[in-house]
N, C-alpha and C positions, 0 to 999 in steps of 0.2 A: 767792380763796386768796390767806393768808396768808405769808409768806418771813421767815425773819431772815436779815438779812447781818453779816458783822462782816467790816470795813477791818483789815487789822493793817497797823502800822505798820511800812516798810523803816526799821532800822536808821539813826543819819545826817539823818534826812527831818522832821526838826523845825521848821527856816528855812524846808522848803519846804512845807511844811502850814500854821503860820503864813501866809506868801505868799498863799496858796490860803484862807484861814477867811473874804473874804466869797466868795470864787466857789462854795465847799462850799457855807454857806447858801444863796446865791442857788439854788443849784443842789436845794438840798433842800428851800427854799417851793415848789416849784415841784409836791410831794410833801405838801404839809400832810394835803389831808384824809385819803391815805390810811397816814398814820402811827401806829402804832401805841405805838413805841418810841422812843429813840432817843437818842445820848451818846455821849463818847470814855470811852476806858477808860484808866489809869493804872499810869504804877508803882508799887510799892509806897511809902509813906512821901511822899503828894504830888510823884510824880514825877512825868518828865516824860510826855504823852499815851504809849501802846501802842498803839492800834486808835482805830476809831469803830462802833458799831451799830449799825442802824436796822433795824425789823420794821415792815413796811409791810405791808398789802391791797393785793394787786395781777392783775388780770386770768389773769394765768399766769406761766409759766417764763420765756417769751422776752422780756416783759416786764419779769421779776423782773431776768432778768443785765445788759440793757440797763441798770437803773438800776444796777446794781452796777458797772458794767464802762464806762460813760461818766459816771461820777462824776470830778470834774474832778480829786482828788487823787490816784485811780486813774492816769487820761489822763496825770499828770505824773510815774509812780514814787516816789508819797507810802509805797509801800504794795507789801508785799513779797508780799502773797497776799489770796483773799479767800474766808472761807467764806460761801458761799449756800445756804441748806436752807428747803425746804418747814417753815412751822411751824403750829402748830393754838392757837391762842386760846383757852386751857383757861381766862381767868379771863375773857372775855370786855370787858372794856373797856381802854381805853387807858390809859399810865403819867400822864398827868397828870389821871386820877379814882382813881388811887393815894389812901387816905384818910389817909397818912403826910404827903400834898405835898411838894416838893421840895425840901427843906432836913430836915437832923436827918436825924443819926445816919448810921453807913458805910452803902455802898452797894456792893455786887458785879453782877458778871457772871458767875455760875456756870456753866460749858457741858461737861456730859456728853457727851463721842464716846461709842456704843455699840458689841458687837458683841453677838450673840446673838437672845435671844427683850428683845421692848422690857420698858424698866425706866421707871417712877414717869412713865409716860401719864395718871394721875387727877391730880385739884390735891392734893398734901399736906392732910393733914387741918387743918392750921394753917399758915392760910394770914395770918394778916391782915399780916403782912411780905413779904409775894410781889407783887411791881413790873408782873412781867411771869411768863407760865411756859408749857413747852409742851413739847411733844415735836417733835423734829427727824423730818424724811422725805424721804425721795426723791423729784423731781422727781412722778411720778405718787402718791404720797403711802401709796404697797404699802408700804413698807421704813422700818421703824423703824432709826432712824440714831443716835441719841439724843437730848438734852434741854435746852434753856437758859430758863435764869430769870435775874433782877434780882431783886436780893432787896437787902431793907434788915436786914444784921446788926451782932451786937456786934465780930465781927473774923473773919477769910476762914477759921478754922476752922467756926462756927459757918453762913456763908451756903454752905460744901461739906456740909453736913452734911442740904443740904435735898433732895440726891439718893442714894441707896444705893449706897452704894461700891462693893462687889464685883460692881456691873450694869455699872461701863462700865470701858471700854478706858484710857480716862484722862478725870476730873476735874481743869476750870485753875479755877481763881480770878483776876479780876482787879476790882482797883479800878473804877470805874463812876460816871458821874454825871449826872443829868437830863441832856439836849443840848434844846440851838436855841438864837435869836439871844439872845443878854442881853438883856434887858430896858429 
């Protein structure tokens, strides 16, 4: 089962987040084989981190909850909330398999929070700039709750256009970059 986890930073927690960076990486190292994608989100214009995205293949919802809530930053109070949802990897690859590589161009997390009938479940026809893409659903996979994508795009508006605007209660676009320990 694949899961989308987005830890959103608590305002004023940058120093705490920085102090816990090695603990965070060590914790994530334990999930290296399960990672589909990971990386921080940022305020516009190269601002400070605003959150941390992790997409993983885990055995069940209980394991996903343990992953999300045992994370050192969460335990220490660095995050204001956690969005944890089932996710379906419609591209069938990890971010490391993205043909565009780790660097170059602007990268975004596009998060469509859904209401009503499912939208954007299938991969868009122009997928060359998609790093990760898939629908969000309830723990049992029966209820569509939105769509999450990591995308390379020239600007936030172009990134937002990967989702059908009138099919969501809200679409968030966050600056994002490939995560993991620096090489």
